[in-house]
C-alpha positions in Angstrom: -2.6 -8.2 -17.1 0.0 -10.4 -15.4 -1.1 -13.5 -13.5 0.5 -14.3 -10.1 0.6 -17.7 -8.4 -0.7 -17.1 -4.9 -0.9 -20.8 -3.9 2.1 -20.4 -1.7 1.2 -16.9 -0.3 1.6 -16.4 3.4 -1.5 -14.5 4.4 -1.5 -12.4 7.6 -4.7 -11.0 9.1 -4.8 -7.4 10.5 -4.0 -7.1 14.2 -7.2 -5.1 14.4 -9.3 -8.1 13.4 -11.8 -9.6 15.8 -12.5 -13.2 16.6 -15.7 -13.2 14.5 -14.1 -12.4 11.1 -15.5 -8.9 10.9 -14.2 -6.1 8.6 -10.6 -7.2 8.2 -8.0 -7.4 5.6 -5.3 -10.0 5.0 -1.9 -9.2 3.4 0.6 -11.6 1.9 4.3 -10.7 2.3 6.1 -13.3 0.3 5.2 -12.4 -3.3 8.1 -10.6 -5.0 7.3 -7.1 -6.3 3.7 -7.0 -5.2 1.6 -7.0 -2.0 -1.6 -9.0 -2.4 -4.4 -7.7 -0.2 -7.8 -9.4 0.3 -10.9 -9.2 2.4 -10.7 -11.8 5.2 -14.4 -12.7 4.8 -13.6 -14.0 1.3 -10.3 -15.6 1.9 -10.8 -18.9 0.0 -9.3 -19.9 -3.3 -10.5 -17.7 -6.1 -11.4 -14.8 -3.8 -10.8 -11.3 -5.1 -7.3 -10.0 -4.5 -5.9 -6.5 -5.0 -2.4 -6.6 -6.3 -0.5 -3.5 -5.1 3.0 -2.8 -6.3 5.4 -3.1 -3.4 6.7 0.5 -3.9 3.2 1.8 -3.6 2.4 -0.3 -0.6 5.5 1.0 1.2 4.4 4.6 0.5 0.9 3.9 1.7 2.2 2.4 5.0 4.6 5.3 5.6 1.7 7.8 5.0 -0.5 5.9 7.4 2.2 5.9 10.1 2.8 9.6 9.6 
């Protein structure tokens, strides 16, 4: 499995998040070829991150919008 350096990732919280850190996701958009996704409740260093291929993420977003 390939390792990615996410130390410089720019994480963005969902616009549906509340002020209390409820059930939210964060997505980083500056990692070439992949879209890292994590649970905002566990957003510290070493937290679990899903690494989704950028092409798959694009298809997912298009399907959600449709």
